Structures are given as C-alpha cells and as structure tokens.
One Martini backbone bead per residue (centre of mass of N, CA, C, O) as a GRO file, in nm:
protein
   97
    1UNK     BB    1   0.506   1.138   1.897
    2UNK     BB    2   0.243   0.983   2.007
    3UNK     BB    3   0.134   0.684   2.134
    4UNK     BB    4  -0.124   0.659   1.954
    5UNK     BB    5   0.029   0.676   1.679
    6UNK     BB    6   0.217   0.426   1.728
    7UNK     BB    7  -0.015   0.208   1.734
    8UNK     BB    8  -0.062   0.262   1.401
    9UNK     BB    9   0.220   0.124   1.368
   10UNK     BB   10   0.444  -0.067   1.151
   11UNK     BB   11   0.713  -0.242   1.129
   12UNK     BB   12   0.901  -0.339   0.867
   13UNK     BB   13   1.051  -0.575   0.997
   14UNK     BB   14   0.794  -0.733   1.064
   15UNK     BB   15   0.693  -0.766   0.774
   16UNK     BB   16   0.943  -0.904   0.656
   17UNK     BB   17   0.931  -1.149   0.839
   18UNK     BB   18   0.639  -1.248   0.790
   19UNK     BB   19   0.671  -1.230   0.448
   20UNK     BB   20   0.956  -1.273   0.339
   21UNK     BB   21   1.093  -0.982   0.281
   22UNK     BB   22   1.268  -0.733   0.160
   23UNK     BB   23   1.347  -0.414   0.233
   24UNK     BB   24   1.405  -0.318  -0.059
   25UNK     BB   25   1.118  -0.358  -0.161
   26UNK     BB   26   0.977  -0.156   0.023
   27UNK     BB   27   1.155   0.083  -0.060
   28UNK     BB   28   1.074   0.078  -0.361
   29UNK     BB   29   0.778   0.145  -0.313
   30UNK     BB   30   0.837   0.419  -0.187
   31UNK     BB   31   1.000   0.544  -0.426
   32UNK     BB   32   0.736   0.502  -0.622
   33UNK     BB   33   0.479   0.601  -0.434
   34UNK     BB   34   0.313   0.340  -0.296
   35UNK     BB   35   0.451   0.422  -0.015
   36UNK     BB   36   0.438   0.531   0.326
   37UNK     BB   37   0.703   0.620   0.532
   38UNK     BB   38   0.800   0.613   0.870
   39UNK     BB   39   1.056   0.789   1.050
   40UNK     BB   40   1.171   0.646   1.366
   41UNK     BB   41   1.454   0.612   1.504
   42UNK     BB   42   1.562   0.452   1.240
   43UNK     BB   43   1.260   0.350   1.183
   44UNK     BB   44   1.035   0.187   0.981
   45UNK     BB   45   0.693   0.272   0.896
   46UNK     BB   46   0.346   0.184   0.881
   47UNK     BB   47   0.035   0.222   0.848
   48UNK     BB   48  -0.219   0.016   0.922
   49UNK     BB   49  -0.404   0.118   0.679
   50UNK     BB   50  -0.167   0.003   0.460
   51UNK     BB   51  -0.139  -0.309   0.485
   52UNK     BB   52  -0.327  -0.429   0.269
   53UNK     BB   53  -0.186  -0.297   0.030
   54UNK     BB   54   0.093  -0.421   0.078
   55UNK     BB   55   0.003  -0.720   0.062
   56UNK     BB   56  -0.077  -0.706  -0.234
   57UNK     BB   57   0.208  -0.637  -0.340
   58UNK     BB   58   0.346  -0.888  -0.232
   59UNK     BB   59   0.179  -1.091  -0.393
   60UNK     BB   60   0.253  -0.991  -0.675
   61UNK     BB   61   0.556  -1.047  -0.635
   62UNK     BB   62   0.555  -1.349  -0.535
   63UNK     BB   63   0.326  -1.502  -0.708
   64UNK     BB   64   0.378  -1.326  -1.001
   65UNK     BB   65   0.653  -1.177  -1.042
   66UNK     BB   66   0.627  -0.867  -0.993
   67UNK     BB   67   0.745  -0.574  -1.037
   68UNK     BB   68   0.742  -0.249  -0.944
   69UNK     BB   69   0.643  -0.137  -1.216
   70UNK     BB   70   0.399  -0.328  -1.233
   71UNK     BB   71   0.268  -0.246  -0.967
   72UNK     BB   72   0.228   0.047  -1.043
   73UNK     BB   73   0.037  -0.005  -1.282
   74UNK     BB   74  -0.177  -0.171  -1.135
   75UNK     BB   75  -0.247   0.034  -0.916
   76UNK     BB   76  -0.340   0.256  -1.106
   77UNK     BB   77  -0.569   0.094  -1.244
   78UNK     BB   78  -0.729   0.023  -0.985
   79UNK     BB   79  -0.782   0.317  -0.899
   80UNK     BB   80  -0.934   0.395  -1.157
   81UNK     BB   81  -1.163   0.193  -1.129
   82UNK     BB   82  -1.267   0.298  -0.858
   83UNK     BB   83  -1.336   0.581  -0.960
   84UNK     BB   84  -1.538   0.490  -1.180
   85UNK     BB   85  -1.732   0.343  -0.990
   86UNK     BB   86  -1.803   0.594  -0.826
   87UNK     BB   87  -1.911   0.763  -1.060
   88UNK     BB   88  -2.134   0.563  -1.137
   89UNK     BB   89  -2.283   0.568  -0.869
   90UNK     BB   90  -2.350   0.869  -0.873
   91UNK     BB   91  -2.505   0.870  -1.139
   92UNK     BB   92  -2.722   0.665  -1.059
   93UNK     BB   93  -2.830   0.834  -0.819
   94UNK     BB   94  -2.906   1.090  -0.986
   95UNK     BB   95  -3.109   0.946  -1.177
   96UNK     BB   96  -3.294   0.802  -0.954
   97UNK     BB   97  -3.385   1.103  -0.818
   0.00000   0.00000   0.00000
C-alpha cells in the first residue's frame, strides 16, 4: 500500500479511544458486513470515507443502546430509503423533462 492510500485510513484503535468503544464492537460491525476493515501489519483501519457511517453506528449503539443486529436492520432500512429517494428523484426529473 502506498503512502497516499495510508493517509486515507484511520486506525481502529484511534476511533475506539476517541469514541470510548470496545474493539469487539467495531469487529462485530465488520463481521456483520456493515463495515470494511483494512488489516495492515496486524493493525485494523477503516477508510476515512466510512468514518461518518461508523460514527452513526456508534451513536445508535451508545445513545440508544441498539445491538449490532438492530444496527444492521436500521442500516439496511436507511439504505433502502436512500435508494427509493434517488429513484423518486430520477422519476420526477424524467417526468418534468
């Protein structure tokens, strides 16, 4: 991996420390397919572009006490809503033109 790609990665240990969450929680999100971790020299990282999504999941877990299965369901539903909103936007644009 070149240095430019490493600049866009954030160590999971940094996130765990900052947000005061256990590594096992982050790992559970990864195992559920909600998060993609990069393993480099025995250290796990996430792409900077996924940080906002991860922070939403951390808030669901911490503030609302939602477990990983619940976060998985919520994430799926939110993604589906976004897809439907995009489809609606495309349809509106095609009708309007």
